[in-house]
C-alpha positions in Angstrom: -46.8 79.4 46.3 -49.3 77.1 44.2 -49.4 73.4 44.9 -47.5 71.5 42.3 -49.5 69.1 40.5 -47.5 68.4 37.2 -43.9 68.4 36.4 -42.3 69.2 33.0 -38.7 68.3 32.1 -36.7 69.8 29.4 -34.4 66.9 27.8 -31.0 68.0 26.8 -28.8 68.7 29.7 -31.6 68.1 32.2 -32.2 64.3 31.6 -29.5 63.2 29.3 -26.1 65.1 28.3 -26.7 65.3 24.8 -25.2 68.9 24.6 -21.7 67.4 23.9 -23.1 65.6 20.9 -25.0 68.5 19.4 -21.7 70.5 19.9 -19.7 67.8 18.1 -22.4 67.9 15.2 -22.4 71.7 14.8 -18.7 71.9 15.0 -18.3 69.5 12.1 -20.9 71.5 10.2 -19.1 74.5 10.9 -15.7 73.0 9.9 -17.0 71.6 6.6 -18.1 75.3 5.8 -14.5 76.5 6.5 -14.9 78.1 10.1 -14.7 77.0 13.6 -17.4 76.7 16.4 -16.6 77.0 20.0 -18.2 75.4 23.3 -18.9 79.0 24.2 -21.1 79.7 21.2 -22.6 76.2 21.8 -23.8 77.4 25.0 -26.1 80.1 23.2 -27.7 77.4 21.3 -29.2 75.7 24.5 -32.9 75.6 24.1 -32.8 76.9 20.7 -34.6 75.3 17.5 -32.4 73.7 14.8 -33.3 76.5 12.3 -32.4 79.1 14.7 -29.1 77.4 15.7 -28.0 77.2 12.2 -28.9 80.9 11.4 -26.7 81.9 14.4 -23.8 79.7 13.3 -24.1 80.9 9.7 -24.1 84.7 11.3 -21.0 84.0 13.4 -19.3 82.2 10.3 -20.2 85.1 8.2 -21.5 82.5 5.7 -24.7 82.6 3.8 -26.5 79.4 2.2 -29.2 79.1 -0.4 -32.6 77.9 1.0 -31.8 74.3 -0.4 -28.3 74.3 1.1 -29.8 75.5 4.2 -32.0 72.6 4.6 -29.3 70.0 3.4 -27.0 71.4 6.2 -30.0 71.1 8.9 -30.5 67.4 7.8 -26.7 66.7 7.5 -26.1 68.1 11.2 -29.0 65.9 12.4 -27.8 62.7 10.8 -24.4 63.4 12.4 -26.1 64.0 15.6 -28.1 60.7 15.3 -24.8 58.7 14.6 -23.4 60.2 17.8 -26.1 59.0 19.9 -26.5 55.7 18.5 -25.2 53.9 21.6 -27.0 56.2 24.0 -28.5 54.0 27.0 -29.7 54.2 30.5 -26.1 54.8 31.8 -26.2 58.3 29.8 -29.1 59.5 32.2 -27.6 62.5 34.2 -26.9 61.5 37.9 -29.9 62.1 40.3 -32.6 62.3 37.6 -34.1 58.6 38.2 -34.4 59.2 41.8 -36.7 62.5 41.3 -38.7 60.8 38.4 -39.4 57.6 40.4 -40.5 59.6 43.3 -43.0 61.8 41.1 -44.2 58.5 39.6 -44.8 57.0 43.1 -47.0 60.1 44.0 -48.9 59.8 40.9 -47.6 63.2 39.6 -48.0 63.5 35.9 -44.8 64.1 34.0 -44.5 65.8 30.6 -41.6 66.6 28.4 -41.1 70.0 27.1 -38.1 70.1 24.6 -36.9 71.8 21.4 -35.3 68.7 20.4 -36.8 66.7 17.3 -35.1 63.5 18.5 -36.9 63.4 22.1 -38.7 60.2 21.5 -35.8 58.0 20.5 -33.7 59.3 23.2 -36.3 58.5 25.7 -36.6 55.2 24.3 -32.9 54.6 24.2 -32.6 55.6 27.8 -35.6 53.6 29.0 -37.6 56.4 30.3 -40.4 56.6 27.8 -43.1 54.8 29.9 -42.3 57.4 32.8 -43.7 60.2 30.8 -47.6 60.9 30.3 -46.9 63.3 27.5 -44.2 64.4 25.2 -44.0 67.6 23.7 -40.9 68.3 21.3 -39.6 70.2 18.5 -42.2 68.5 16.0 -45.1 69.6 18.1 -44.4 73.4 18.4 -44.0 76.4 16.1 -42.1 78.8 18.6 -38.7 78.3 20.2 -38.2 79.1 24.0 -38.3 81.6 25.3 -41.9 81.5 24.0 -43.9 79.6 26.5 -45.6 77.4 23.7 -43.9 74.0 24.4 -44.5 74.1 28.1 -48.3 75.4 27.7 -49.0 72.4 25.5 -47.2 70.1 27.8 -49.4 71.2 30.7 -52.5 70.9 28.6 -51.5 67.2 27.7 -51.3 66.2 31.3 -54.2 68.1 32.3 -52.7 70.4 34.7 -53.2 74.2 35.1 -50.0 76.0 34.1 -49.8 77.7 37.5 -49.5 74.4 39.2 -46.5 73.2 36.9 -42.9 72.8 37.9 -40.4 73.0 35.0 -36.8 71.8 35.2 -34.6 73.7 32.7 -30.9 74.1 32.0 -31.0 77.1 29.6 -31.7 81.0 30.0 -34.4 80.6 27.3 -36.1 77.9 28.9 -36.3 79.3 32.3 -37.7 82.5 30.7 -40.2 80.5 29.0 -41.4 78.8 32.2 -41.6 82.2 34.0 -43.5 83.7 31.3 -45.9 80.7 31.4 -46.3 81.4 35.2 -44.9 78.1 36.2 -42.3 77.2 38.8 -39.0 77.2 37.3 -36.0 75.2 38.7 -32.7 75.8 36.8 -30.2 72.9 36.7 -26.7 74.5 36.2 -24.9 77.6 36.8 -26.3 80.0 39.3 -24.9 83.0 37.9 -26.3 81.9 34.5 -29.8 80.8 35.6 -30.4 83.4 38.1 -33.9 84.1 36.7 -35.2 80.7 37.9 -37.1 80.3 41.1 -34.5 77.8 42.2 -31.2 76.8 41.0 -29.2 73.5 41.5 -25.9 72.6 40.0 -27.4 69.0 39.4 -30.2 66.6 40.4 -27.9 65.3 43.0 -28.3 68.4 44.8 -32.2 68.1 45.1 -33.4 66.3 48.1 -36.9 64.4 48.0 -38.1 66.6 50.8 -37.6 69.7 48.8 -39.8 68.1 46.1 -42.4 66.9 48.8 -42.8 70.4 50.0 -43.6 71.6 46.5 -46.3 69.1 46.3 -47.7 70.0 49.7 -46.7 73.5 50.5 -47.2 75.1 53.8 -50.0 77.8 54.2 
């Protein structure tokens, strides 16, 4: 196994639990259009771009929009989402995450963000994590959505680490696939049955021991 020299984090569902706010915003949009949107459907949108998410929702609702209406709905959804996360703060960081990020920082391991979210920067600022990241790559910086590895390849390049020496933390199937395609070590955060394609899977960061991370940084021959 290659020595890990850089770490890339996804954002939603990995660092902060913003998935619930995305769900509420998409549900409101769907309801306004006259149909429902379920939590199960929301699971299929993890790691998916805003444009692709709306396309999928419209298909589920058997509804079509003009190009202008489509853009209006995307903006409306984002405005609603931003209103939901207004009071986001450090208490919203998922349990166990600070322990891992702080350890990596102490070891001088460069950390990058690789997220489909276009709101990554304000979220990191609100949670007080901005200074922990040497690079941020989000939905504003890429043209291809996961499982395309573009976001992770750019994230690795920005911290100056070869892709085979990068570790990715992800909570979505598409994200794990993207990390695997990029030939990076993938760690899934969530359900083992769902994220079985990852190299390792933990239900949460609380399950991850510092010694496990240490071994990845200095693997045995």
